[in-house]
PDB file with one MODEL, atoms N, CA, C and O in Angstrom:
MODEL        1
ATOM      1  N   UNK A   1      63.761   5.085  76.139  1.00  0.00           N
ATOM      2  CA  UNK A   1      63.576   5.923  74.973  1.00  0.00           C
ATOM      3  C   UNK A   1      64.943   6.288  74.398  1.00  0.00           C
ATOM      4  O   UNK A   1      65.888   6.577  75.132  1.00  0.00           O
ATOM      5  N   UNK A   2      65.023   6.268  73.082  1.00  0.00           N
ATOM      6  CA  UNK A   2      66.259   6.623  72.404  1.00  0.00           C
ATOM      7  C   UNK A   2      66.249   8.105  72.052  1.00  0.00           C
ATOM      8  O   UNK A   2      65.188   8.698  71.852  1.00  0.00           O
ATOM      9  N   UNK A   3      67.426   8.690  71.979  1.00  0.00           N
ATOM     10  CA  UNK A   3      67.525  10.095  71.608  1.00  0.00           C
ATOM     11  C   UNK A   3      66.952  10.352  70.224  1.00  0.00           C
ATOM     12  O   UNK A   3      66.355  11.400  69.978  1.00  0.00           O
ATOM     13  N   UNK A   4      67.134   9.398  69.321  1.00  0.00           N
ATOM     14  CA  UNK A   4      66.628   9.581  67.963  1.00  0.00           C
ATOM     15  C   UNK A   4      65.106   9.644  67.926  1.00  0.00           C
ATOM     16  O   UNK A   4      64.537  10.222  67.000  1.00  0.00           O
ATOM     17  N   UNK A   5      64.445   9.063  68.909  1.00  0.00           N
ATOM     18  CA  UNK A   5      62.994   9.104  68.966  1.00  0.00           C
ATOM     19  C   UNK A   5      62.490  10.453  69.461  1.00  0.00           C
ATOM     20  O   UNK A   5      61.322  10.785  69.259  1.00  0.00           O
ATOM     21  N   UNK A   6      63.345  11.229  70.101  1.00  0.00           N
ATOM     22  CA  UNK A   6      62.937  12.500  70.671  1.00  0.00           C
ATOM     23  C   UNK A   6      62.949  13.638  69.656  1.00  0.00           C
ATOM     24  O   UNK A   6      62.217  14.614  69.822  1.00  0.00           O
ATOM     25  N   UNK A   7      63.742  13.537  68.638  1.00  0.00           N
ATOM     26  CA  UNK A   7      63.855  14.638  67.694  1.00  0.00           C
ATOM     27  C   UNK A   7      62.657  14.671  66.744  1.00  0.00           C
ATOM     28  O   UNK A   7      62.099  13.641  66.365  1.00  0.00           O
ATOM     29  N   UNK A   8      62.293  15.883  66.382  1.00  0.00           N
ATOM     30  CA  UNK A   8      61.238  16.057  65.397  1.00  0.00           C
ATOM     31  C   UNK A   8      61.880  16.115  64.022  1.00  0.00           C
ATOM     32  O   UNK A   8      62.667  17.016  63.729  1.00  0.00           O
ATOM     33  N   UNK A   9      61.541  15.156  63.190  1.00  0.00           N
ATOM     34  CA  UNK A   9      62.078  15.138  61.838  1.00  0.00           C
ATOM     35  C   UNK A   9      61.318  16.153  60.991  1.00  0.00           C
ATOM     36  O   UNK A   9      60.096  16.251  61.096  1.00  0.00           O
ATOM     37  N   UNK A  10      62.017  16.901  60.160  1.00  0.00           N
ATOM     38  CA  UNK A  10      61.323  17.875  59.317  1.00  0.00           C
ATOM     39  C   UNK A  10      60.430  17.177  58.290  1.00  0.00           C
ATOM     40  O   UNK A  10      60.755  16.097  57.797  1.00  0.00           O
ATOM     41  N   UNK A  11      59.323  17.801  57.985  1.00  0.00           N
ATOM     42  CA  UNK A  11      58.398  17.247  57.005  1.00  0.00           C
ATOM     43  C   UNK A  11      58.954  17.468  55.603  1.00  0.00           C
ATOM     44  O   UNK A  11      59.830  18.306  55.390  1.00  0.00           O
ATOM     45  N   UNK A  12      58.432  16.705  54.660  1.00  0.00           N
ATOM     46  CA  UNK A  12      58.900  16.772  53.277  1.00  0.00           C
ATOM     47  C   UNK A  12      58.765  18.179  52.702  1.00  0.00           C
ATOM     48  O   UNK A  12      59.654  18.641  51.987  1.00  0.00           O
ATOM     49  N   UNK A  13      57.668  18.863  53.004  1.00  0.00           N
ATOM     50  CA  UNK A  13      57.470  20.211  52.470  1.00  0.00           C
ATOM     51  C   UNK A  13      58.517  21.187  52.983  1.00  0.00           C
ATOM     52  O   UNK A  13      58.944  22.083  52.255  1.00  0.00           O
ATOM     53  N   UNK A  14      58.929  21.018  54.229  1.00  0.00           N
ATOM     54  CA  UNK A  14      59.960  21.895  54.791  1.00  0.00           C
ATOM     55  C   UNK A  14      61.301  21.643  54.106  1.00  0.00           C
ATOM     56  O   UNK A  14      62.012  22.588  53.762  1.00  0.00           O
ATOM     57  N   UNK A  15      61.644  20.381  53.910  1.00  0.00           N
ATOM     58  CA  UNK A  15      62.889  20.048  53.206  1.00  0.00           C
ATOM     59  C   UNK A  15      62.823  20.578  51.777  1.00  0.00           C
ATOM     60  O   UNK A  15      63.816  21.070  51.241  1.00  0.00           O
ATOM     61  N   UNK A  16      61.644  20.472  51.165  1.00  0.00           N
ATOM     62  CA  UNK A  16      61.457  20.943  49.796  1.00  0.00           C
ATOM     63  C   UNK A  16      61.707  22.450  49.699  1.00  0.00           C
ATOM     64  O   UNK A  16      62.273  22.918  48.711  1.00  0.00           O
ATOM     65  N   UNK A  17      61.294  23.207  50.705  1.00  0.00           N
ATOM     66  CA  UNK A  17      61.538  24.648  50.711  1.00  0.00           C
ATOM     67  C   UNK A  17      63.028  24.951  50.814  1.00  0.00           C
ATOM     68  O   UNK A  17      63.520  25.888  50.184  1.00  0.00           O
ATOM     69  N   UNK A  18      63.741  24.163  51.604  1.00  0.00           N
ATOM     70  CA  UNK A  18      65.190  24.357  51.733  1.00  0.00           C
ATOM     71  C   UNK A  18      65.876  24.019  50.410  1.00  0.00           C
ATOM     72  O   UNK A  18      66.774  24.737  49.973  1.00  0.00           O
ATOM     73  N   UNK A  19      65.452  22.927  49.776  1.00  0.00           N
ATOM     74  CA  UNK A  19      66.016  22.544  48.476  1.00  0.00           C
ATOM     75  C   UNK A  19      65.786  23.661  47.462  1.00  0.00           C
ATOM     76  O   UNK A  19      66.680  24.006  46.690  1.00  0.00           O
ATOM     77  N   UNK A  20      64.578  24.220  47.473  1.00  0.00           N
ATOM     78  CA  UNK A  20      64.277  25.306  46.531  1.00  0.00           C
ATOM     79  C   UNK A  20      65.155  26.529  46.790  1.00  0.00           C
ATOM     80  O   UNK A  20      65.662  27.138  45.848  1.00  0.00           O
ATOM     81  N   UNK A  21      65.338  26.890  48.056  1.00  0.00           N
ATOM     82  CA  UNK A  21      66.141  28.073  48.357  1.00  0.00           C
ATOM     83  C   UNK A  21      67.627  27.865  48.061  1.00  0.00           C
ATOM     84  O   UNK A  21      68.320  28.801  47.661  1.00  0.00           O
ATOM     85  N   UNK A  22      68.112  26.641  48.259  1.00  0.00           N
ATOM     86  CA  UNK A  22      69.544  26.371  48.060  1.00  0.00           C
ATOM     87  C   UNK A  22      69.905  26.005  46.617  1.00  0.00           C
ATOM     88  O   UNK A  22      70.955  26.401  46.112  1.00  0.00           O
ATOM     89  N   UNK A  23      69.017  25.241  45.959  1.00  0.00           N
ATOM     90  CA  UNK A  23      69.373  24.686  44.660  1.00  0.00           C
ATOM     91  C   UNK A  23      68.502  25.173  43.508  1.00  0.00           C
ATOM     92  O   UNK A  23      68.775  24.856  42.350  1.00  0.00           O
ATOM     93  N   UNK A  24      67.451  25.943  43.814  1.00  0.00           N
ATOM     94  CA  UNK A  24      66.667  26.576  42.756  1.00  0.00           C
ATOM     95  C   UNK A  24      65.581  25.729  42.124  1.00  0.00           C
ATOM     96  O   UNK A  24      65.074  26.092  41.063  1.00  0.00           O
ATOM     97  N   UNK A  25      65.206  24.626  42.727  1.00  0.00           N
ATOM     98  CA  UNK A  25      64.096  23.824  42.211  1.00  0.00           C
ATOM     99  C   UNK A  25      63.372  23.182  43.378  1.00  0.00           C
ATOM    100  O   UNK A  25      63.893  23.126  44.492  1.00  0.00           O
ATOM    101  N   UNK A  26      62.172  22.699  43.114  1.00  0.00           N
ATOM    102  CA  UNK A  26      61.429  21.984  44.151  1.00  0.00           C
ATOM    103  C   UNK A  26      60.718  20.804  43.518  1.00  0.00           C
ATOM    104  O   UNK A  26      60.542  20.745  42.301  1.00  0.00           O
ATOM    105  N   UNK A  27      60.317  19.879  44.349  1.00  0.00           N
ATOM    106  CA  UNK A  27      59.621  18.681  43.896  1.00  0.00           C
ATOM    107  C   UNK A  27      58.126  18.958  43.926  1.00  0.00           C
ATOM    108  O   UNK A  27      57.602  19.484  44.908  1.00  0.00           O
ATOM    109  N   UNK A  28      57.448  18.601  42.847  1.00  0.00           N
ATOM    110  CA  UNK A  28      55.999  18.780  42.752  1.00  0.00           C
ATOM    111  C   UNK A  28      55.322  17.564  43.372  1.00  0.00           C
ATOM    112  O   UNK A  28      55.040  16.584  42.683  1.00  0.00           O
ATOM    113  N   UNK A  29      55.063  17.631  44.675  1.00  0.00           N
ATOM    114  CA  UNK A  29      54.472  16.500  45.382  1.00  0.00           C
ATOM    115  C   UNK A  29      53.034  16.227  44.952  1.00  0.00           C
ATOM    116  O   UNK A  29      52.555  15.101  45.084  1.00  0.00           O
ATOM    117  N   UNK A  30      52.343  17.237  44.444  1.00  0.00           N
ATOM    118  CA  UNK A  30      50.951  17.047  44.024  1.00  0.00           C
ATOM    119  C   UNK A  30      50.835  16.076  42.854  1.00  0.00           C
ATOM    120  O   UNK A  30      49.831  15.376  42.730  1.00  0.00           O
ATOM    121  N   UNK A  31      51.842  16.028  42.005  1.00  0.00           N
ATOM    122  CA  UNK A  31      51.808  15.153  40.833  1.00  0.00           C
ATOM    123  C   UNK A  31      52.756  13.962  40.957  1.00  0.00           C
ATOM    124  O   UNK A  31      53.042  13.288  39.968  1.00  0.00           O
ATOM    125  N   UNK A  32      53.241  13.706  42.164  1.00  0.00           N
ATOM    126  CA  UNK A  32      54.191  12.615  42.380  1.00  0.00           C
ATOM    127  C   UNK A  32      53.449  11.347  42.793  1.00  0.00           C
ATOM    128  O   UNK A  32      52.536  11.393  43.618  1.00  0.00           O
ATOM    129  N   UNK A  33      53.844  10.231  42.221  1.00  0.00           N
ATOM    130  CA  UNK A  33      53.264   8.935  42.586  1.00  0.00           C
ATOM    131  C   UNK A  33      54.296   8.151  43.383  1.00  0.00           C
ATOM    132  O   UNK A  33      55.489   8.452  43.339  1.00  0.00           O
ATOM    133  N   UNK A  34      53.825   7.140  44.115  1.00  0.00           N
ATOM    134  CA  UNK A  34      54.750   6.315  44.893  1.00  0.00           C
ATOM    135  C   UNK A  34      55.775   5.603  44.010  1.00  0.00           C
ATOM    136  O   UNK A  34      56.960   5.608  44.343  1.00  0.00           O
ATOM    137  N   UNK A  35      55.362   4.990  42.892  1.00  0.00           N
ATOM    138  CA  UNK A  35      56.378   4.336  42.054  1.00  0.00           C
ATOM    139  C   UNK A  35      57.440   5.315  41.543  1.00  0.00           C
ATOM    140  O   UNK A  35      58.625   4.985  41.494  1.00  0.00           O
ATOM    141  N   UNK A  36      57.007   6.513  41.166  1.00  0.00           N
ATOM    142  CA  UNK A  36      57.957   7.510  40.672  1.00  0.00           C
ATOM    143  C   UNK A  36      58.886   7.978  41.806  1.00  0.00           C
ATOM    144  O   UNK A  36      60.091   8.124  41.605  1.00  0.00           O
ATOM    145  N   UNK A  37      58.319   8.208  42.987  1.00  0.00           N
ATOM    146  CA  UNK A  37      59.135   8.626  44.143  1.00  0.00           C
ATOM    147  C   UNK A  37      60.152   7.553  44.492  1.00  0.00           C
ATOM    148  O   UNK A  37      61.314   7.854  44.766  1.00  0.00           O
ATOM    149  N   UNK A  38      59.716   6.306  44.481  1.00  0.00           N
ATOM    150  CA  UNK A  38      60.619   5.197  44.796  1.00  0.00           C
ATOM    151  C   UNK A  38      61.734   5.108  43.762  1.00  0.00           C
ATOM    152  O   UNK A  38      62.900   4.918  44.108  1.00  0.00           O
ATOM    153  N   UNK A  39      61.369   5.247  42.499  1.00  0.00           N
ATOM    154  CA  UNK A  39      62.356   5.183  41.424  1.00  0.00           C
ATOM    155  C   UNK A  39      63.378   6.313  41.553  1.00  0.00           C
ATOM    156  O   UNK A  39      64.580   6.088  41.405  1.00  0.00           O
ATOM    157  N   UNK A  40      62.903   7.514  41.827  1.00  0.00           N
ATOM    158  CA  UNK A  40      63.811   8.653  42.005  1.00  0.00           C
ATOM    159  C   UNK A  40      64.726   8.446  43.204  1.00  0.00           C
ATOM    160  O   UNK A  40      65.929   8.693  43.120  1.00  0.00           O
ATOM    161  N   UNK A  41      64.160   7.994  44.315  1.00  0.00           N
ATOM    162  CA  UNK A  41      64.953   7.774  45.524  1.00  0.00           C
ATOM    163  C   UNK A  41      66.009   6.691  45.295  1.00  0.00           C
ATOM    164  O   UNK A  41      67.136   6.806  45.776  1.00  0.00           O
ATOM    165  N   UNK A  42      65.645   5.652  44.567  1.00  0.00           N
ATOM    166  CA  UNK A  42      66.593   4.580  44.261  1.00  0.00           C
ATOM    167  C   UNK A  42      67.743   5.104  43.405  1.00  0.00           C
ATOM    168  O   UNK A  42      68.906   4.791  43.658  1.00  0.00           O
ATOM    169  N   UNK A  43      67.415   5.894  42.400  1.00  0.00           N
ATOM    170  CA  UNK A  43      68.454   6.480  41.552  1.00  0.00           C
ATOM    171  C   UNK A  43      69.378   7.398  42.328  1.00  0.00           C
ATOM    172  O   UNK A  43      70.590   7.400  42.111  1.00  0.00           O
ATOM    173  N   UNK A  44      68.808   8.174  43.226  1.00  0.00           N
ATOM    174  CA  UNK A  44      69.626   9.067  44.048  1.00  0.00           C
ATOM    175  C   UNK A  44      70.523   8.280  44.998  1.00  0.00           C
ATOM    176  O   UNK A  44      71.674   8.652  45.223  1.00  0.00           O
ATOM    177  N   UNK A  45      69.998   7.200  45.550  1.00  0.00           N
ATOM    178  CA  UNK A  45      70.806   6.351  46.434  1.00  0.00           C
ATOM    179  C   UNK A  45      71.988   5.774  45.673  1.00  0.00           C
ATOM    180  O   UNK A  45      73.099   5.717  46.201  1.00  0.00           O
ATOM    181  N   UNK A  46      71.758   5.346  44.440  1.00  0.00           N
ATOM    182  CA  UNK A  46      72.855   4.816  43.620  1.00  0.00           C
ATOM    183  C   UNK A  46      73.897   5.892  43.354  1.00  0.00           C
ATOM    184  O   UNK A  46      75.096   5.617  43.391  1.00  0.00           O
ATOM    185  N   UNK A  47      73.448   7.115  43.086  1.00  0.00           N
ATOM    186  CA  UNK A  47      74.378   8.223  42.864  1.00  0.00           C
ATOM    187  C   UNK A  47      75.187   8.547  44.112  1.00  0.00           C
ATOM    188  O   UNK A  47      76.387   8.807  44.034  1.00  0.00           O
ATOM    189  N   UNK A  48      74.529   8.529  45.252  1.00  0.00           N
ATOM    190  CA  UNK A  48      75.228   8.789  46.512  1.00  0.00           C
ATOM    191  C   UNK A  48      76.245   7.694  46.818  1.00  0.00           C
ATOM    192  O   UNK A  48      77.351   7.974  47.282  1.00  0.00           O
ATOM    193  N   UNK A  49      75.867   6.460  46.557  1.00  0.00           N
ATOM    194  CA  UNK A  49      76.795   5.346  46.778  1.00  0.00           C
ATOM    195  C   UNK A  49      77.995   5.438  45.847  1.00  0.00           C
ATOM    196  O   UNK A  49      79.110   5.089  46.234  1.00  0.00           O
ATOM    197  N   UNK A  50      77.774   5.905  44.621  1.00  0.00           N
ATOM    198  CA  UNK A  50      78.880   6.068  43.673  1.00  0.00           C
ATOM    199  C   UNK A  50      79.881   7.097  44.201  1.00  0.00           C
ATOM    200  O   UNK A  50      81.090   6.903  44.077  1.00  0.00           O
ATOM    201  N   UNK A  51      79.389   8.178  44.784  1.00  0.00           N
ATOM    202  CA  UNK A  51      80.278   9.190  45.361  1.00  0.00           C
ATOM    203  C   UNK A  51      81.046   8.597  46.534  1.00  0.00           C
ATOM    204  O   UNK A  51      82.230   8.883  46.711  1.00  0.00           O
ATOM    205  N   UNK A  52      80.378   7.775  47.336  1.00  0.00           N
ATOM    206  CA  UNK A  52      81.034   7.175  48.500  1.00  0.00           C
ATOM    207  C   UNK A  52      82.144   6.205  48.109  1.00  0.00           C
ATOM    208  O   UNK A  52      83.049   5.949  48.903  1.00  0.00           O
ATOM    209  N   UNK A  53      82.086   5.668  46.904  1.00  0.00           N
ATOM    210  CA  UNK A  53      83.110   4.723  46.450  1.00  0.00           C
ATOM    211  C   UNK A  53      84.302   5.417  45.797  1.00  0.00           C
ATOM    212  O   UNK A  53      85.263   4.754  45.405  1.00  0.00           O
ATOM    213  N   UNK A  54      84.252   6.736  45.676  1.00  0.00           N
ATOM    214  CA  UNK A  54      85.348   7.452  45.027  1.00  0.00           C
ATOM    215  C   UNK A  54      86.355   7.946  46.059  1.00  0.00           C
ATOM    216  O   UNK A  54      86.144   7.832  47.267  1.00  0.00           O
ATOM    217  N   UNK A  55      87.433   8.487  45.564  1.00  0.00           N
ATOM    218  CA  UNK A  55      88.459   9.029  46.448  1.00  0.00           C
ATOM    219  C   UNK A  55      87.991  10.324  47.128  1.00  0.00           C
ATOM    220  O   UNK A  55      88.607  10.762  48.100  1.00  0.00           O
ATOM    221  N   UNK A  56      86.914  10.939  46.630  1.00  0.00           N
ATOM    222  CA  UNK A  56      86.419  12.180  47.190  1.00  0.00           C
ATOM    223  C   UNK A  56      85.406  12.008  48.307  1.00  0.00           C
ATOM    224  O   UNK A  56      84.728  12.964  48.683  1.00  0.00           O
ATOM    225  N   UNK A  57      85.297  10.807  48.836  1.00  0.00           N
ATOM    226  CA  UNK A  57      84.310  10.548  49.873  1.00  0.00           C
ATOM    227  C   UNK A  57      84.542  11.414  51.112  1.00  0.00           C
ATOM    228  O   UNK A  57      83.589  11.754  51.814  1.00  0.00           O
ATOM    229  N   UNK A  58      85.767  11.762  51.379  1.00  0.00           N
ATOM    230  CA  UNK A  58      86.081  12.538  52.583  1.00  0.00           C
ATOM    231  C   UNK A  58      85.663  14.000  52.463  1.00  0.00           C
ATOM    232  O   UNK A  58      85.541  14.702  53.467  1.00  0.00           O
ATOM    233  N   UNK A  59      85.450  14.446  51.251  1.00  0.00           N
ATOM    234  CA  UNK A  59      85.027  15.830  51.042  1.00  0.00           C
ATOM    235  C   UNK A  59      83.635  15.913  50.437  1.00  0.00           C
ATOM    236  O   UNK A  59      83.247  16.963  49.923  1.00  0.00           O
ATOM    237  N   UNK A  60      82.878  14.826  50.489  1.00  0.00           N
ATOM    238  CA  UNK A  60      81.557  14.786  49.860  1.00  0.00           C
ATOM    239  C   UNK A  60      80.617  15.837  50.429  1.00  0.00           C
ATOM    240  O   UNK A  60      79.794  16.388  49.698  1.00  0.00           O
ATOM    241  N   UNK A  61      80.725  16.125  51.726  1.00  0.00           N
ATOM    242  CA  UNK A  61      79.836  17.104  52.343  1.00  0.00           C
ATOM    243  C   UNK A  61      80.058  18.511  51.814  1.00  0.00           C
ATOM    244  O   UNK A  61      79.203  19.380  51.984  1.00  0.00           O
ATOM    245  N   UNK A  62      81.189  18.742  51.180  1.00  0.00           N
ATOM    246  CA  UNK A  62      81.478  20.048  50.582  1.00  0.00           C
ATOM    247  C   UNK A  62      81.045  20.109  49.121  1.00  0.00           C
ATOM    248  O   UNK A  62      81.069  21.175  48.507  1.00  0.00           O
ATOM    249  N   UNK A  63      80.651  18.973  48.568  1.00  0.00           N
ATOM    250  CA  UNK A  63      80.235  18.882  47.165  1.00  0.00           C
ATOM    251  C   UNK A  63      78.757  19.257  47.059  1.00  0.00           C
ATOM    252  O   UNK A  63      77.908  18.538  47.585  1.00  0.00           O
ATOM    253  N   UNK A  64      78.427  20.379  46.382  1.00  0.00           N
ATOM    254  CA  UNK A  64      77.024  20.803  46.296  1.00  0.00           C
ATOM    255  C   UNK A  64      76.122  19.767  45.626  1.00  0.00           C
ATOM    256  O   UNK A  64      74.964  19.620  46.019  1.00  0.00           O
ATOM    257  N   UNK A  65      76.619  19.058  44.641  1.00  0.00           N
ATOM    258  CA  UNK A  65      75.805  18.052  43.945  1.00  0.00           C
ATOM    259  C   UNK A  65      75.477  16.889  44.884  1.00  0.00           C
ATOM    260  O   UNK A  65      74.357  16.380  44.875  1.00  0.00           O
ATOM    261  N   UNK A  66      76.437  16.479  45.678  1.00  0.00           N
ATOM    262  CA  UNK A  66      76.219  15.412  46.652  1.00  0.00           C
ATOM    263  C   UNK A  66      75.168  15.832  47.669  1.00  0.00           C
ATOM    264  O   UNK A  66      74.256  15.065  47.977  1.00  0.00           O
ATOM    265  N   UNK A  67      75.293  17.043  48.188  1.00  0.00           N
ATOM    266  CA  UNK A  67      74.340  17.537  49.180  1.00  0.00           C
ATOM    267  C   UNK A  67      72.945  17.687  48.575  1.00  0.00           C
ATOM    268  O   UNK A  67      71.942  17.431  49.241  1.00  0.00           O
ATOM    269  N   UNK A  68      72.890  18.099  47.327  1.00  0.00           N
ATOM    270  CA  UNK A  68      71.605  18.211  46.631  1.00  0.00           C
ATOM    271  C   UNK A  68      70.935  16.839  46.531  1.00  0.00           C
ATOM    272  O   UNK A  68      69.751  16.700  46.838  1.00  0.00           O
ATOM    273  N   UNK A  69      71.684  15.839  46.108  1.00  0.00           N
ATOM    274  CA  UNK A  69      71.122  14.487  45.998  1.00  0.00           C
ATOM    275  C   UNK A  69      70.680  13.976  47.363  1.00  0.00           C
ATOM    276  O   UNK A  69      69.627  13.349  47.480  1.00  0.00           O
ATOM    277  N   UNK A  70      71.470  14.238  48.384  1.00  0.00           N
ATOM    278  CA  UNK A  70      71.151  13.786  49.734  1.00  0.00           C
ATOM    279  C   UNK A  70      69.852  14.422  50.248  1.00  0.00           C
ATOM    280  O   UNK A  70      69.002  13.737  50.818  1.00  0.00           O
ATOM    281  N   UNK A  71      69.709  15.713  50.044  1.00  0.00           N
ATOM    282  CA  UNK A  71      68.514  16.408  50.523  1.00  0.00           C
ATOM    283  C   UNK A  71      67.264  16.000  49.745  1.00  0.00           C
ATOM    284  O   UNK A  71      66.197  15.827  50.334  1.00  0.00           O
ATOM    285  N   UNK A  72      67.387  15.849  48.447  1.00  0.00           N
ATOM    286  CA  UNK A  72      66.227  15.443  47.640  1.00  0.00           C
ATOM    287  C   UNK A  72      65.811  14.030  48.012  1.00  0.00           C
ATOM    288  O   UNK A  72      64.619  13.743  48.122  1.00  0.00           O
ATOM    289  N   UNK A  73      66.779  13.147  48.207  1.00  0.00           N
ATOM    290  CA  UNK A  73      66.440  11.780  48.603  1.00  0.00           C
ATOM    291  C   UNK A  73      65.740  11.760  49.957  1.00  0.00           C
ATOM    292  O   UNK A  73      64.758  11.040  50.140  1.00  0.00           O
ATOM    293  N   UNK A  74      66.240  12.541  50.900  1.00  0.00           N
ATOM    294  CA  UNK A  74      65.602  12.611  52.216  1.00  0.00           C
ATOM    295  C   UNK A  74      64.182  13.159  52.099  1.00  0.00           C
ATOM    296  O   UNK A  74      63.264  12.676  52.762  1.00  0.00           O
ATOM    297  N   UNK A  75      64.013  14.151  51.266  1.00  0.00           N
ATOM    298  CA  UNK A  75      62.682  14.722  51.046  1.00  0.00           C
ATOM    299  C   UNK A  75      61.728  13.684  50.465  1.00  0.00           C
ATOM    300  O   UNK A  75      60.576  13.595  50.889  1.00  0.00           O
ATOM    301  N   UNK A  76      62.195  12.907  49.511  1.00  0.00           N
ATOM    302  CA  UNK A  76      61.362  11.849  48.918  1.00  0.00           C
ATOM    303  C   UNK A  76      61.019  10.778  49.950  1.00  0.00           C
ATOM    304  O   UNK A  76      59.885  10.304  50.005  1.00  0.00           O
ATOM    305  N   UNK A  77      62.000  10.400  50.764  1.00  0.00           N
ATOM    306  CA  UNK A  77      61.741   9.403  51.806  1.00  0.00           C
ATOM    307  C   UNK A  77      60.697   9.907  52.790  1.00  0.00           C
ATOM    308  O   UNK A  77      59.786   9.170  53.168  1.00  0.00           O
ATOM    309  N   UNK A  78      60.828  11.153  53.202  1.00  0.00           N
ATOM    310  CA  UNK A  78      59.847  11.730  54.139  1.00  0.00           C
ATOM    311  C   UNK A  78      58.455  11.745  53.522  1.00  0.00           C
ATOM    312  O   UNK A  78      57.472  11.408  54.182  1.00  0.00           O
ATOM    313  N   UNK A  79      58.374  12.137  52.251  1.00  0.00           N
ATOM    314  CA  UNK A  79      57.082  12.188  51.561  1.00  0.00           C
ATOM    315  C   UNK A  79      56.453  10.803  51.514  1.00  0.00           C
ATOM    316  O   UNK A  79      55.254  10.658  51.752  1.00  0.00           O
ATOM    317  N   UNK A  80      57.248   9.787  51.211  1.00  0.00           N
ATOM    318  CA  UNK A  80      56.711   8.427  51.139  1.00  0.00           C
ATOM    319  C   UNK A  80      56.220   7.959  52.508  1.00  0.00           C
ATOM    320  O   UNK A  80      55.175   7.314  52.596  1.00  0.00           O
ATOM    321  N   UNK A  81      56.949   8.269  53.566  1.00  0.00           N
ATOM    322  CA  UNK A  81      56.537   7.884  54.916  1.00  0.00           C
ATOM    323  C   UNK A  81      55.266   8.632  55.318  1.00  0.00           C
ATOM    324  O   UNK A  81      54.340   8.039  55.872  1.00  0.00           O
ATOM    325  N   UNK A  82      55.225   9.926  55.040  1.00  0.00           N
ATOM    326  CA  UNK A  82      54.056  10.727  55.390  1.00  0.00           C
ATOM    327  C   UNK A  82      52.794  10.261  54.672  1.00  0.00           C
ATOM    328  O   UNK A  82      51.691  10.363  55.209  1.00  0.00           O
ATOM    329  N   UNK A  83      52.962   9.756  53.466  1.00  0.00           N
ATOM    330  CA  UNK A  83      51.804   9.371  52.659  1.00  0.00           C
ATOM    331  C   UNK A  83      51.568   7.871  52.625  1.00  0.00           C
ATOM    332  O   UNK A  83      50.732   7.395  51.858  1.00  0.00           O
ATOM    333  N   UNK A  84      52.283   7.129  53.433  1.00  0.00           N
ATOM    334  CA  UNK A  84      52.128   5.669  53.478  1.00  0.00           C
ATOM    335  C   UNK A  84      50.707   5.275  53.856  1.00  0.00           C
ATOM    336  O   UNK A  84      50.129   4.373  53.249  1.00  0.00           O
ATOM    337  N   UNK A  85      50.150   5.938  54.843  1.00  0.00           N
ATOM    338  CA  UNK A  85      48.786   5.616  55.276  1.00  0.00           C
ATOM    339  C   UNK A  85      47.794   5.841  54.145  1.00  0.00           C
ATOM    340  O   UNK A  85      46.858   5.060  53.976  1.00  0.00           O
ATOM    341  N   UNK A  86      47.991   6.896  53.375  1.00  0.00           N
ATOM    342  CA  UNK A  86      47.113   7.178  52.245  1.00  0.00           C
ATOM    343  C   UNK A  86      47.195   6.041  51.223  1.00  0.00           C
ATOM    344  O   UNK A  86      46.173   5.639  50.668  1.00  0.00           O
ATOM    345  N   UNK A  87      48.384   5.525  50.972  1.00  0.00           N
ATOM    346  CA  UNK A  87      48.561   4.426  50.021  1.00  0.00           C
ATOM    347  C   UNK A  87      47.857   3.173  50.516  1.00  0.00           C
ATOM    348  O   UNK A  87      47.213   2.477  49.731  1.00  0.00           O
ATOM    349  N   UNK A  88      47.968   2.878  51.790  1.00  0.00           N
ATOM    350  CA  UNK A  88      47.313   1.695  52.349  1.00  0.00           C
ATOM    351  C   UNK A  88      45.800   1.819  52.211  1.00  0.00           C
ATOM    352  O   UNK A  88      45.134   0.857  51.830  1.00  0.00           O
ATOM    353  N   UNK A  89      45.263   2.963  52.510  1.00  0.00           N
ATOM    354  CA  UNK A  89      43.824   3.192  52.414  1.00  0.00           C
ATOM    355  C   UNK A  89      43.350   3.059  50.970  1.00  0.00           C
ATOM    356  O   UNK A  89      42.315   2.443  50.717  1.00  0.00           O
ATOM    357  N   UNK A  90      44.085   3.622  50.032  1.00  0.00           N
ATOM    358  CA  UNK A  90      43.702   3.536  48.623  1.00  0.00           C
ATOM    359  C   UNK A  90      43.735   2.091  48.132  1.00  0.00           C
ATOM    360  O   UNK A  90      42.859   1.678  47.372  1.00  0.00           O
ATOM    361  N   UNK A  91      44.730   1.321  48.554  1.00  0.00           N
ATOM    362  CA  UNK A  91      44.817  -0.068  48.112  1.00  0.00           C
ATOM    363  C   UNK A  91      43.706  -0.914  48.727  1.00  0.00           C
ATOM    364  O   UNK A  91      43.222  -1.853  48.094  1.00  0.00           O
ATOM    365  N   UNK A  92      43.298  -0.592  49.950  1.00  0.00           N
ATOM    366  CA  UNK A  92      42.182  -1.311  50.575  1.00  0.00           C
ATOM    367  C   UNK A  92      40.881  -1.042  49.861  1.00  0.00           C
ATOM    368  O   UNK A  92      40.035  -1.930  49.753  1.00  0.00           O
ATOM    369  N   UNK A  93      40.708   0.182  49.366  1.00  0.00           N
ATOM    370  CA  UNK A  93      39.491   0.541  48.643  1.00  0.00           C
ATOM    371  C   UNK A  93      39.410  -0.197  47.309  1.00  0.00           C
ATOM    372  O   UNK A  93      38.327  -0.573  46.862  1.00  0.00           O
ATOM    373  N   UNK A  94      40.548  -0.398  46.688  1.00  0.00           N
ATOM    374  CA  UNK A  94      40.573  -1.091  45.395  1.00  0.00           C
ATOM    375  C   UNK A  94      40.263  -2.555  45.619  1.00  0.00           C
ATOM    376  O   UNK A  94      40.230  -3.332  44.665  1.00  0.00           O
TER     377      UNK A  94
ENDMDL
END
């Protein structure tokens, strides 16, 4: 067993509450679709990669905008993983 398998990853709603308390907004998961979540996560990944290519990469963790993008992207990824089974079931019904 790996150590990474032992940790409990926070659920998307928990991350969303932290994002709301720290940055003043939250993601409306009730009206979010998989294509929209994927598109948002992809855009955030591109933004994070852009920061990593700059000279400020060593201080990125101190940059509130970088941390905001990182947390929102993680929240979207968690939401997509949590709801993957629902997507499979819906596609089978169609």
